[in-house]
N, C-alpha and C positions, 0 to 999 in steps of 0.2 A: 395499453401502457405508452406512455411516452418516452420511456427508457427501461432498459433491462436493471434488474437488482442483484448483485452478487451477495449471496450469504453463505458463509462457511465455503464447503465444496459444491454448492449449487447455485444455479442462476434462475431466477424467478422471470420468465418469458412473458406470460399473460396472466392476470389476474381479473376476472370480471364475473357478473351475473350472468346466466343464460336462461332463456325462457324455456319453460317445460311445455309438453304438449297437451298434458291435462292438469288444467289450474285448480281441480277440485280434489288434487290429492293432498293428505294430511301435511306433507313435507311441502309447502308452498314455494319454497326459496329453493334454487339451485344457483351452485357457484363452480366455475371453472378455473382451476390452478395448473398452469403449464409449467413444467421446470426443465432444466436441463442440467446434466452433472459435467462440472467444469473438467474432470480428467478423464471424460469418456467420450468417444466420437459418436456414441448413439443417438438416435432422434430423440427430440424432447418428450417428456413423459407427462400425461394429462390427468390431474386427479379431479373427480367430479364429486362434489359434496352436496347433501340435500339436507335441509332442518326447516323449521317451523318459524324461523327468523334468519336474517342475513347473517348473523354472528353465528349461529348454530350451523348453517350451511357452509361458512368459512371454516369453522373448526372441524368439520367434516372432512373437507378437501385436503387441509393441513396434516389431519390425522393420516392421510395416506402416505406421507412422508415419515412418520414416526413409528417407534417400535411398539407404542402403545397408544390407544385412543386418547383424545385429549378434549377438553371442553374450555370454553372462554368464559373465566370466571368474572373479569371485570374488562371494561373497555372504556375509554375517554377519548371523545373527540373534542379537540380546543376548538374555539372561535376560529372560523375560516380566516386566513392569512394570506393575502397576496394571492387569492385564488387558490391556496392549498391548504389541505387538512392536516393538521399535528395530530397523529393518532398514537394512543398507548393502550396496549392489552397485556393482561395478565391471563397465563394458562395455567390448567391445572390437570394432571392425569384423570381421566373419566372412569377408570376402573381400579378394583382394588389391587394395591401393590404386594409384593412379597411381605409375608409377616415380620411385623417389627419395623418395616419401612415406611414412613409418612408418604403421601402422594407427592411427586416431584412438582415443583411449580417453577414458572420463569416469566419474565416481563420483557416486553419489546416495544421500542418506539418506531415511527416511521412518519415522514410528511410526504404527502403525495396530492397530486392535483385532483384526485378521484378518492371519495371515502372508502369505497371498496378496496382500491389497491391499498390505501393506508392501513386499514384494519388486516388484510390478508398478509403483506408484507411483515407488519409489525407482529402477527400472531406466527411466521415463521421464524422470525428473529427470536421471540419469546421461547418456542419449542428447541431453538439451538442452544441458547442460554441455559436452558432447563435440562439440558442432555437428552431429549427426547428424539431427536431426529435419528433416523435409522444410520448405521455406522458409514454407509457409502456417502451420506450427505454431511455428515458430522465434521467439524473443524477439528484437525488432529490435535491432540494433548488438551481437548476440551475439558476432560475430567480433572486435568492437574490446574488448570487455569480456574475451574468452576470451585474448586476446593480452596484456593487463594483468595477467591472472590468472596466466598461465606466466611472465611476467617477475617478477611478485612472488614466486611459489613459488621461483625460482631464486636470487634475491637472499635471500630469507629462509632457504633451505637452507644457502647460504653463511654467512650471519651465525651460525646455531645450530650449525653445525659447528666454529666457532671454540673456541678452548681458553680463552676469557675467563670472567670470574667471571659467575654466574647473573643478577645484577642488569645487569651491562654488557651481556650479552646480550638482555636484555628491553628495555633502552633503544635497542640498535642495532635491533631488530627493530621496535619501536615506529616508529622514524624512517623505516625503510624503507616500512612500510605507510602512514604519513602522505604521503610523498613520492608513492607511487602512488595513493593516493585523490585526491589533490589534482590528479594527471595526469587521473584519471577525470571529477572533477568539472569541470575545465577545458574537457575534451571536450564534455561534457554542456552546459555554458554556450555553447560555440561553436556547438554544433548549435542551440541553442533560438535564439540570435540570428540565425542564419541561415535559419530555419524559414519556410517562405513562409505556412505557415499556423498560428498559435501554438496554437490549439485542438487540434492533432494531436501535439503535442511528447510527450504521454505515451505513444503508441504506439511510441516509438523505444525505450524501455527496458522492462525487466521489474521492475514495482514490487511484486510479489508479497509481497517481505519486509516491506512495512509495511503491507499489505492482509490479509493472512493470517500466521497462527501456523504454527509447525513441522509441524503435523498438517494444514495446507491449509485449516484452517477461517476463515472471514472473522472478523477482528477486531471484535467489538462496541465496542472501545475500546482505545487504546495510549496509556497514560500513562508507562509504564517507560522512557522515553527522554529524553534531553536534547536530541534534535535536533527544532528548533522546526517543522521541515517535515513531520515525521512525528506529532507530538503530537496527539491528539484524545480528548476524553473520550466521546464517542457520546451519541446521544439515548436509548440503551436503558438506560444507566447510571441507577441510582435510589437504591442502598443506601449506597453510600459517602457522607461528608458533603462539603459544599462546601469546607471546609478542608483535608480529606484530599486532593482532587483539585488543590486550589490550591498545595499544597505542592510537588506534581511538576510544575507550569508553568514552561517554561524561558523566563520573561518578560524583556523587554528593560529595562535600568534606566531610569527616569524622565529622568536626566540626558541619555540618548542620544537621546531623542525630538526631533526638530527643532521649531525654534521654529514653522514654518509650521504643523506638524500641531497643535501646543500651540493656536495662535491660532484654528483653526476647532473643535477637538474639546475643548479644556479648559473645564469649567464656570465657570471664573472669568474666561475671556477676554471682552471687551467684544464681540468678532465670531464668538462661538460659533454654532454651528448648533443648531437643535432637535434634541435628542438627545444633545447634549454631556454627558460623563459622565467622571467621574475615572478614573485608571488601574485603580485596585483593583476599583471596582465594574465598569468595563468587561471585565476579565478574568473577574469572577464571572458576568457575563452570558454569556459565552463557554461557562462550565461549564453554565449553566441550560439554555442552546440545545443543550449537545452539540457544539459548534463547535470546530474546530482553530484554527491560526493562520496559515493559507495565505492569499493575497488574497482567495481566494473566500469563504472564512470570514469574514474581516475584513469584506467588503463586505456578507454578509448581517446580521452582528451590527450595524454601523452603521446599516444600513436598519431593522432591527427596533427600534432605540432610538429612532430618528426616528418609526417608524409607531406607537409606543405613544401619541405625542401625540394619535393619532386623527384630528386634522385637520392636514394639513401643506400649507402654502402652495406653490403650484406652483413659484414662482422658487426657493424655497429647495431645494426637491427637486431640481431640474435644475442649479441652480447649484454645488450640493454635488457632483453627478457630475463636473461640469467640474473642480472643483477637486481631486477624488482622482485624477482620470485624468490633468489635465494639469499641475498646480501642485506637487503632493507630489513630493519626491525619492523615488529608491530607497532601501530597498524598500518603502516605504509606498505609493508609486504603485499604484493599481489599473487595469488596463487596460479598456479599453472593452468586450471581449468578456467580461467578467466582470461586467459592471453588471447582468445579469439577477438575479444573486443579490441586489444592493443592492435593485433593484426588488421582487423577491419578499419580502424581507426588510420592506421597508415595509408590503407588504400583510399579511404575517402578524401584524406587530406592531400594526396597526390591528384584526385579528380576534382576537388572544389578547394576555394579558399585561395588567396594571392599567394604567389611563390615566395617561400620564406616568410610566411605570416608571423611565424614565432620571433622574427627580429623585428617587427613593427611595433611601436609604442602602442599598445591596445588601448592604454588609460585615456588616450585622446578621443575615445569613442564613447565617454561613460555619459556625456550630456545627449547623445543620440537617441532615438527609439532602437529597440532591439532589430526591426526590420531593416532600418536605415542603417545602422552599424554592420548587420551582414552584408548589405549592398557594398559597404566601403570596404569590409574585409574580403569580399569577393566569393561569400559562402552562399552556396545555392541550397535552400531548406528542402528541395524535392529530392536533392542527391543525399542530403542527411537521412531523410525518411527510407531511401533505397537502402541504406547500409543498416539503418536501425531494423528494417524489417529482416536483414540477414543475420543481424545480431541476435533478434528474438529467437531464430530458428537454431543457430549455434548454440546459444546459452538459454534454453528456454525455461527454467525453473526460478529465476531469480527475481527479486523485486525490481532491479534496475531493468529487467527486460520487459517486465509485466507494464511498466509506467511509460515505455518508450512510445 
């Protein structure tokens, strides 16, 4: 494989046909599937499947990950595109289910440079969507998401079958999807609000759509989205201009920022903290640091701006942490368990970045490439990465850490 693929709570390390010592066997095909559990330090596990065809051998290998054996009921390999094979696979339980329950089915797709890899990864994704993966490999809350998905499919099928005009169908389908997405979002909020350990909330859901592209590769950046939770420019981004990335930013209008946030963070406020910076320059600093817009990202950016003062008064350092944790309203409040990002941001700002960078008119860098703008701002990407590695260790379970 040219890269590893993460699916739910496992990672596909290798997927390929293997030669058999006795080619006269009835099961002429053998397939090796090597996986690793994301939340376990154990060595990778190897599943060997055999069958009378490539598809049946792949199904046998994937069955090793499942609670019940499965078979590939349908597969389609689209015309090779740019050296890649877009594959679609439908799987079904191969043995009888409990009385009264129909066999579970699922579909998955994947684009790979190898037909074998494409079919194998698509089959694993199909098994995950069908809820057939063993518990240790399954995405948390998959059962709830599958139930919502089935209800959504039923309602969309009814809407699209109506004899109404195309535009009307589109509007009705949009309303159905929005209703169901709001239900899923509400369930996520309730789950988060009742979680005994907020730092573990990420493990309840499969966030691979934000972190990985359709080919399973980790996204170095993700700016083609208007969802502020998902948007981030990435520290590896260098070639695009600051202005180009800024135009993709799903920023909050200045008029919606609460007065108390302006009181402490506006450079024109009499009670501003060291590191206070206006909204446009603050957003540019996000791009320079490669940070997204989640609370953890915000904590690091605020800390970095303060750290560029090089010498920060201790009372200001601790009082500001109290303010952002206790006095700020949601969604601007930054919980205590994310303050390690603020503390590392301060340390990073002391080590790199021009002195009192927060006082510089960063908007003057908009026309420059990110790489050139970082040079002008005195920001060393190697030092950034050093502190981001520390942040991943200090706050290991959040989306913001996983995409650093």
